[in-house]
N, C-alpha and C positions, 0 to 999 in steps of 0.2 A: 539381459536385464534382470535385476533382482525383483521378480514379481512378488515373491513372498514378502519381502521387506516393504515394498511399495503398498501392497494391499493392507498389511498390518498398520502401516503409518496412517493411511486414510481412516481406518477404523478407530485407531487410538486418537487421532486428531478430531474426528467427528463426535464420537459418543460422549466423551467428557464435556466437550463444548456445548453440546445439545442438552446434556443434563444440567449444566450450569445455567442454562436459559430457562429451565422449567419454572423457577419461582416467578419469573416475569409473567408467565401464563397463569400460574396457580393463584397469584394475588389478584388477578384481574386488572392490574394497573398497567401492565405492559411496560413500555419504555419509560413511563412516568413513575414507576416504582422507585422509592427512595434509594434502594440499594442497587438499582439497575446499572449505574456506572461501575460499581465494584464487580458485578457479575460479568459485564462486558469486558472489563480489563482482565479478569481471570480467564475468560474464554480465549483471549489472545495468547495465553501461554500454553494452551493445549497442544498446538503443533510442535512447539519446542520439546515438550515432554515426550510426545510421540516419536520425534526424531531421535532423542537420546535413548529411549527405550529400545527402538529398533536397532540402532547402531551398537548398543551395549549387549542385548540379549537375543534378539530375533535374527538379525543378520550381523553378527559381531564383526567389528572392524578393529584392526590393530591401531588405527589412528582416528578415532571417532571425532575428536575436536577438529582435526585437519580436514576430515571428509565433509563436515558440515560448514566449514569456512570460518570457524572461530579463530583458528590459527593458520598461518601460511609461512612458507620459508622466507619470503622477503620482508615479513612484518609490515608495520605501518608505512614504511618507506615505499612499499609496492602499491599501496592502495589509497594513500592520503589524497591524491588528486581526484580519484573517483568519489571519495567521501566529501570533498569540497563541492563536487558536482551534485552530490546527493543533497547538500544543503541548499544550494542556489537554484538548481534545476527545477524542483517542484514549485518554488515561488515564482520564477519567471514563466513557467508553463501555465500556472494558474492565472497570472496577469494577462498573458496572451489569450488564454481561454475566455476570460471575461471580456476582452476586447472583441474576440470573434463573436461571442454571444451578443454583445452590444451591436455590432455591425449587422448581425442576422436578425436582430429584433427580439431575441429571447431573454435579454438582460437589460433592464432599465437602470442605467448608471447615472450617478452624479459624481463625476470624476474629481471635482474641486470643492464642491459644497458639502459632500459627505452627509447629505440630508437623511438617508436611510439609517446611517449609524447614529446620527443625532436623535432621530425618532425613537430608535430602540433603547437609547440610554437616557431619554428624557425622564426626569423625576416624576413619580406618580403622585406625589403629595400635592394637593391643590394649592396653588399660589407659590409653590417653590419653583425657582428658575434654574436652568442649567447654565452655570457661569463658565463652563469650559468651552473654549473656542473650538469650532469644528476641526480645524487643522491640528490642534493639540490633541484632540480626541482621536483623530485618525492616526497620528504618529504613535500615540500610546497603544492603540490596538495593533498597529504594525509591529511594535516592540514585543507585544504579547505573542504574536504569531511566531516571531523569531525565537522567543524563549520557549514557547510550548512545543516548537519543533524538536528541541532537545528533550523535553519532558516526555513527549509522545514516543521518542525513540526507545525508551525502556520497554514499554509493552510491545512495541513494534518488533523488538528483538525476539519476543515469543513467537510471533508469526513468521518472521523471516528465517529464523533458525530451522523451521519446519518446511515451509513452502519453497523458499529459494535455497536455503542451506542444504536440506536433504533431498526433497522430492525432485526438484529440477535436475539435479545431477543424477539421481537414480533413474530418471526417465530419458536421459540423453541418448540411449540406444534407439529411441524413436526418432532421433534427429532433433536439432534445436527447435525448429518450428513446432514439431509434435510435442516436445517436452513443455514448451512455453504455453501452448494452447491447452493441453491437458491439465497442467498445473493451474492455469487461470480458471478453467471451468470448475475444477474441484475446489479451488479457493472461493469462488463465488457461491457454490452450493453449500459450502461450510457455513455461510451466513443464513441459511434457510430459516431457522426458527425465529430470528429477529427480523428478517425481511418480511415474514408473515405478520409481524407486529407493526410494520411501517417504517422500519429502519432505513434511513437514507432517502427512500422514495415514498413518502407518505401520501403523495397526491396522485399516484397512478395505481391502476389495478395490480393485484399481487403478481399475476403472471408477467405483466410488463416489468415490474420491479425485479423479478428474477432474471429476465432477459437483459435488463439494463445493468444489473450488478455483475452478471456474467461477462457482458461485453467490456465493462470497465476493468474487471479483474484480468481479463485476457490482455487488454492493451497496456494497462499500467504494469501488470505482471511481466510482460515482455521486456519493458524498460528496466524493471527491477532485476530481472534475470540477467539482462545484459550487464548491469553493474556487478552482479554476483560473479559471473563467469569471466568478465574482462579483468576484474581486479583480483580474481582468485581468492576472494574473501567475502564473507557475508556482511561485514560491517558497513560498507557503502550503501547496500540495499536497506539495512536497518535504519541508517540515518535518513535516507531518501524517503522511506516509509513514514518515519516520524514527521518529517517536514511536509509530506504529502497530506497527512491528516491535519496538520496545523494550517496548511495553506487554505483550507476550506473557509477559514474566518475572513479571508480577503474579500469574499463575495459580499459580505455585509458591509465592510468598510466603504466600498465604492458604490453601494446600492442607492437607489433613489427612494425617497420617502413615499409611502403608499404602495410600494411594490415589493412584497415579501420575496425572498430568494427561494426559488424552487430548484432543488438539486437535479430534477429530471431534465431541466433545460439549461441550467447555469453551472459554470465551473467544470472541473475535470470529471466530475461524476455524471454530468449531463451530456446530452448528445452533441452540443456545440463544442464542448471540451474534448470530445473524442477526436474531433478533426485535428486538434493540436497533437494529441497522442499518436495518431496515425502518421502525421507528418514527421514527428520525431523518429518514429520507427523507420519510415521510408528514408529519412536522412541518414540514419545509421547504416542502412543497407547500401545506399548509394556511395557512402564514404568507405565502404568495405569493412565496417565495424561489426556488422551482423551478416551471417553467423560469426560468432566469436571463434577465433583460431585457438584450438585447445591442444595441449600436448597429449599425444596418444602413447600409452605405455603398453609395450608388447614384451612378452617373455622371450628371452633369448634361448639358445640351444642348451646352455648350461643353466642349472637351477640357480635362481637368484640374480641372473644377468638380465637386465632390462634395456630395451632400446626405446628411445624417445623420438617421436616425429611430430610434426604439426598437423593437426586435423581440424577441419572446419565443421 
C-alpha cells in the first residue's frame, strides 16, 4: 500500500479545505455568511487537487488520469450504464427513504397536497396570494431536482476525484471493506469545521452530528465506491454524488405543513434513510456485486510482462 501517498493525500485534502472554512468562523456568521456557498463549493475541490498533487509529484504515476478514473480503456461505452444508475438511483433511494421515514413516524408527509412545499413558497407580502397550483409547484421543484443533479455534479467531481478516484483505490490493499470504511470515516471528518457550525445536522449535539455524518459517509461512500470500482471510472460516482446532493430537495416537496424537515431523522442523511442504504449494500452483496471483482496485475518473469487475473 502507498502509505506515503495516502497520508499526503489526507493532509492536502484536509488543510486547504479547513482553511477555506475559516472565514465562516471569523465573520461570526457561520453558514449564514453571504459567501458561505462559495467557500463550501471551493472546499469540494480540495480532494481533487490533493489527488492530482499526489499522483504527479509525491507518488508519481505514469498514468495519473487513468489511476484516478478520469479515463479508462473502454471509455464511456464501459460505464454509461453505471452513470445512468447514478442519475436514477439516488432519486429512487431518496423516495424510498422518505417512505420509510413516513412509516416509522420520523417524516410527516403530504404525498398529494404538497402542503409543506406550498407553505415554504407562500408569498410573504400581506394580501398577496399564491396562484400556483400545488401539483404544478411540486412538478416544478422536481424538475429543479433533476436539473441541479447535473449542476451539483461539477463540484462533486472535486470530491469524487479524491475520495473515490484516488483514496479508495490506494487503500484497496486493506481489502474492499477496509478501504470503503476508512475512506468513509476520513470523508466524514473532512467536514469537521462546518459540522461544528451546524452543517447538515443543526438540531442535534455536535458529537452526534459527527457520528451521523460519519455513518452516512461510510454507507453512501460504499455505494459510490462500488460505482467507481465496478465501472472502472470515477464518472458514475461523480454523477451519483451530484444527484445525491440534489435529491435532498425531495424531502421538502412531500413534506407536511407545520413540520420542518430534520435531516437527522429524514432522508438519506437521517437514520431512517440509512436503512435504505444498508439494504442496498446488502443487496449488492447477495447479488455477488460486492466485493467488486477486480483485475489483479502481477509482474511476469520477464521485465514488462504482466499477467492478469480476477480478484475480489
